[in-house]
N, C-alpha and C positions, 0 to 999 in steps of 0.2 A: 403547702401541698394540701389539697382538699382530700376528704375521705374518698371521694369518687376517683380522683387521680391515683390515690394509693391503691384502691381496689383494681384499677386498670393495670398498674404496675405489677401487682400480685398475679393477675390473670396472665399477663405477658410472661412473667417468670415461670408460671406453671406450664406454658406452651414451649418456651425456649429459655431454659435457665441460662443465666449469665453471671459473671463475677469471677473471682479468683479460683474457686473450686472448679468451675467449668473450664477455665483456662488451663489449670493444672492437669485436668484430664486430657484435654487436647494435646498438651505437650507430652503427656505420658504415652499417648497413642503413637505419636511420631517417634519418640525414643524407643518404644517397644518394637516398632517396625525396623528401625535401624539396628537395634540389638539382635533381633531375630535373623535378619539377613546375614549378619556377621557371626552368628552363634555356631559353635562347633557342636553338632548334635551328639558326638561321642562323649564330650565333657559335660554337656548340659542337655539332657534329653527333653526336659520340660521347657516349652517356649516361654519367653517373657510375656507378661501381661502388662497392660498400661498401668495398673495399680502398683506394679513394682517400681515405677518411676515417679509416682505422685507423692509429694512430701506428706508426712503424717504429723499433725499437730495435736495438741492436747484435745481430747474428745470434749465436745460441748456437753455441758451439764443438762440433763433432761429434767423436765418438770416431773416431780414425783407425786404430787398430791393435787387434789382439786383446789385447795387453798392457794397454792402457787399459781395455778392456772387462772383462778379468779383474780388474783393480784395482778397478773400480767394483762388480763382483759381490762381491769380498772385503769391501769396505767395507759394502755392504748386509748381507751375512751377519753381520758383526760387530755392526752396529747393531741387527739383529733378534735377536741372541743366539744365532746359529748357531755350529756348530763346523766347522772345516776337516777333512774326513775323508780328504783326499788323502794318499797316501804321500809321505814327505819328498822322494824323488827325482823325483816326478812334478809337484811344484808348479811352476806357471808354464808348463807345456807345453800347447799347444792340444789339445783333445780329451781331456784327463785329468780 
C-alpha cells in the first residue's frame, strides 16, 4: 500500500468510519430501539441508549509523551518507506 493510498483510506475513515467499533454501535442502536419499545416505563424510567448494548473492551493505551508520539511517527515513516531527514544532533528533540 502506498502512502497516498493510506492517506486516502484515512480520509475515507474520517468521513465514514468503518470497522468493528462502528458495527457494534449500529447493533447497539437496533438493540436499544427493541429494548425501548418493550421497556416498562414504571420499572425503568430511563430509556436505554445504544451504548448500553455496545461491548466494552480494555481501553486503548494513550500516548502520554512526545517521545512516544515521535517513536510512533518514526515507525510509520519506516513502514511506509520514508527516510529520516533530521540532522543527527536534532533527532529526538521536540519541534525538530
